[in-house]
C-alpha positions in Angstrom: 62.3 -16.7 118.0 63.8 -19.4 120.8 66.5 -18.5 118.9 67.1 -15.2 119.9 66.9 -15.0 123.0 69.7 -18.2 123.1 72.0 -15.4 120.9 71.3 -12.7 123.4 71.9 -14.8 126.7 74.8 -16.0 124.8 76.4 -12.5 123.8 75.3 -11.0 127.4 77.0 -13.8 129.3 80.1 -13.4 127.1 79.3 -9.6 128.1 79.7 -11.1 131.7 82.7 -12.8 131.3 85.1 -10.6 129.6 83.2 -7.6 131.8 84.1 -9.5 134.6 87.9 -10.1 133.1 88.9 -6.8 132.6 86.7 -5.2 136.0 88.3 -7.7 138.2 91.8 -8.6 136.5 93.7 -11.7 138.0 96.2 -9.4 140.0 92.6 -8.6 142.2 92.0 -12.0 143.5 94.5 -12.8 145.8 95.2 -16.2 145.1 95.6 -15.9 141.1 98.3 -12.6 142.5 100.2 -15.9 144.4 100.1 -17.9 141.4 101.5 -15.6 139.3 104.4 -14.6 141.9 104.5 -17.9 143.6 107.3 -19.2 141.5 108.3 -21.7 143.7 105.0 -23.0 144.0 105.6 -22.5 147.9 102.7 -20.8 148.1 104.0 -17.4 149.5 105.6 -14.7 148.2 108.8 -13.7 149.7 110.8 -10.2 149.2 113.1 -11.3 146.7 109.6 -12.4 144.4 107.9 -9.1 145.1 111.1 -7.6 144.3 110.9 -9.5 141.0 107.7 -9.0 139.7 107.8 -5.0 141.3 111.3 -4.9 138.4 109.2 -6.3 135.8 106.2 -4.0 136.5 108.9 -1.1 136.4 109.9 -1.7 133.0 106.2 -2.6 131.5 105.4 0.3 132.9 108.8 3.3 132.1 107.6 3.7 128.5 110.2 7.1 127.6 113.0 5.0 128.6 114.2 7.7 130.6 114.5 5.6 133.4 112.0 7.1 136.0 108.5 6.9 136.2 106.4 9.9 136.4 102.8 10.2 137.1 101.6 9.6 133.4 103.4 6.2 133.7 102.5 5.2 137.0 98.5 4.2 135.9 97.1 5.6 138.9 99.3 2.8 141.3 100.2 6.0 143.7 98.8 8.9 145.0 101.0 12.4 144.2 101.1 11.7 148.1 103.0 8.2 147.8 104.8 9.6 144.9 107.0 12.2 147.5 106.7 9.8 150.1 108.7 7.4 148.3 110.9 9.7 146.3 114.1 11.3 148.6 115.5 13.3 145.9 111.8 15.2 145.8 112.1 15.6 141.1 108.4 14.2 141.4 109.2 10.5 139.7 111.2 7.2 140.5 113.8 5.5 139.2 113.9 1.9 139.8 115.8 1.6 143.3 113.2 4.2 144.7 110.2 2.2 143.7 111.6 -1.4 144.6 111.9 1.0 148.1 108.4 0.7 148.0 107.6 -2.6 147.1 110.2 -3.3 150.3 108.2 -1.0 152.3 105.2 -1.8 151.6 105.5 -5.8 151.1 106.6 -5.5 154.8 103.2 -4.0 155.6 101.3 -6.7 153.9 103.8 -8.7 156.0 102.5 -9.0 159.6 103.2 -12.0 161.0 106.7 -11.2 160.1 107.6 -14.2 158.7 109.0 -12.5 155.8 106.2 -13.9 153.6 103.4 -12.5 152.3 100.6 -15.2 151.5 97.1 -15.2 150.1 95.4 -14.0 153.3 97.6 -11.2 153.5 97.5 -10.1 150.0 93.3 -9.5 150.4 94.5 -6.4 153.3 94.3 -3.2 152.6 98.5 -3.2 152.7 98.3 -6.2 150.6 96.4 -4.3 148.2 98.4 -1.1 148.1 101.5 -4.1 147.4 99.8 -6.0 144.5 99.1 -2.3 142.8 103.0 -2.0 142.8 103.2 -5.5 141.0 100.5 -5.5 138.5 
């Protein structure tokens, strides 16, 4: 009986740990995000680092190799309203330049103290979370 309880407890613990890993990916925790986006390890993300991550995210998301992201490739990162606002040529897709312009816009919104960097506290804000959605 004790062995069964131990097995059930171990299985539940593994499920919780794995479920937590999927429900709360590293990108959702600002300090983990900061570590991933901060190659110079200065404790902040500057615009160049954000754009590098944004470019890599665009490349990962862009599955059909047509040079643009359509609604299905964005996997809920942007609302239809966000896409329309970020799509100056009104073709319903975002090319890499348009995507990176949106990264810059969201970076500036997250940079509450206007020091040119975003720290863990700023990443926890709604604007910081909006930026993270573009970079993950």
